[in-house]
Phi, psi and omega in degrees: 000320179296319179297322179295315179297321179297319180297319180297318180294320181292326184272347181293141178084004179239166181244164183248168192275161172261178182274177179295329179278341180215072183295150178290130177282121185284134171268136186305120175080359182279145180275133180239142179253135175239158185249182180290352175264033186303340181298342179249014185243120184229151180225156181221151174212159181232136176254132180284340175201168180298144179178179182276138177240131180258125176248138178217162177136190178198158173269157185228130173288166180297336179270007176097353180286145180268152175211181184296140176264141174240131177237123180267141183252138175223152172277185184293347177263008179068025172267142180306137183237132178248113177303154187298331183251016176243150184273347183224173178273024179202168172240152179227106187211156177252001181222276179207158180204146178248147175220151180260123181248151173282166175301136178148187181253138183228156176240138177232159180217121176279142178221172185085107176055229173224169181168208180213159180205166174218157180229134180219139174200140176287353179262356177292145188297340180261010183288134176237122182296147179305135179089352180263146181274147176267359181291153182276130178282136181294146185298336181292344180258006182249125183232146171281170179298320180297319179293322178296318178299319179296316179300316180295319179296319178297318180294319180296316180295320178299319179295319179298315181298318179297320181294321180294318181287326182218080184305329181295338178290343178258012179086012178258110178277122187233160170229124177282115188256125176251124181244126182286105177224161174232180180298338180259353179236085184287167175296134185236174178298327180293326177297316180291320181297333182278354181289148178279170179294137179127190180269143179224130174268119187235170177190158180207150176269354181261160179290147177259124188291329182171179183283355179299333182289347182260020184304326184274356181273155173282319180198157178227133177240132176214157185253122179207150181053040177063027176205156177277136175238154186232144175222140168220158186301340180271003180296130177289317178234105180290163177304155185285342180231155176257167175306138183274170179302143178064018180254136176278154178206160182257135176234131175247127177259000000 
């Protein structure tokens, strides 16, 4: 009766093997128990890339004494497999041993008496790094590179549109300046000189004679020929064109 209770305690918390046609899929780091009928007990694991695999465990005599465990290696076609840094197609150990496997699926079989073993590798497909969640991320939060580029472009355009509609949201303090002019009274240097410090969004229905009227400004930005152009009084070569009639432009004093 005592031996039966001892056996139950030893086997609790471990899993048992599958057949050759349906091997048990190994969970990373989990302890597995095999019996004296090990010739019919097979296990399998898959590596997402080449890497080190740690095997641990021991075989047990009927009287409870431990001895060396042997684990035989096979590829997915059940042909004996020898890891690159091991001398044989199996390991023989009483504690733990590491071997380097290539990417792929493998089948193993424990032999010698009965006992238990575990398999661990950071390259196994079910490995989760410490601190990482195993929960599934919703597809709405997963983007391809192309989708990310599109999202960023949309955000950039949205920011530009917002800035145009409300320059102060971009840190540009502005005053919308209205200057009373007619076709015979064009915008002049005195109008620009009277502006207060800061950015001003301006416009006129009259022709602008040249950049000389902006002498008192720090800089002028206007949009023409499908691009933004800039002028400041220190420019060696000013733009070839001035803001056109009925066109808005930015002036900074």
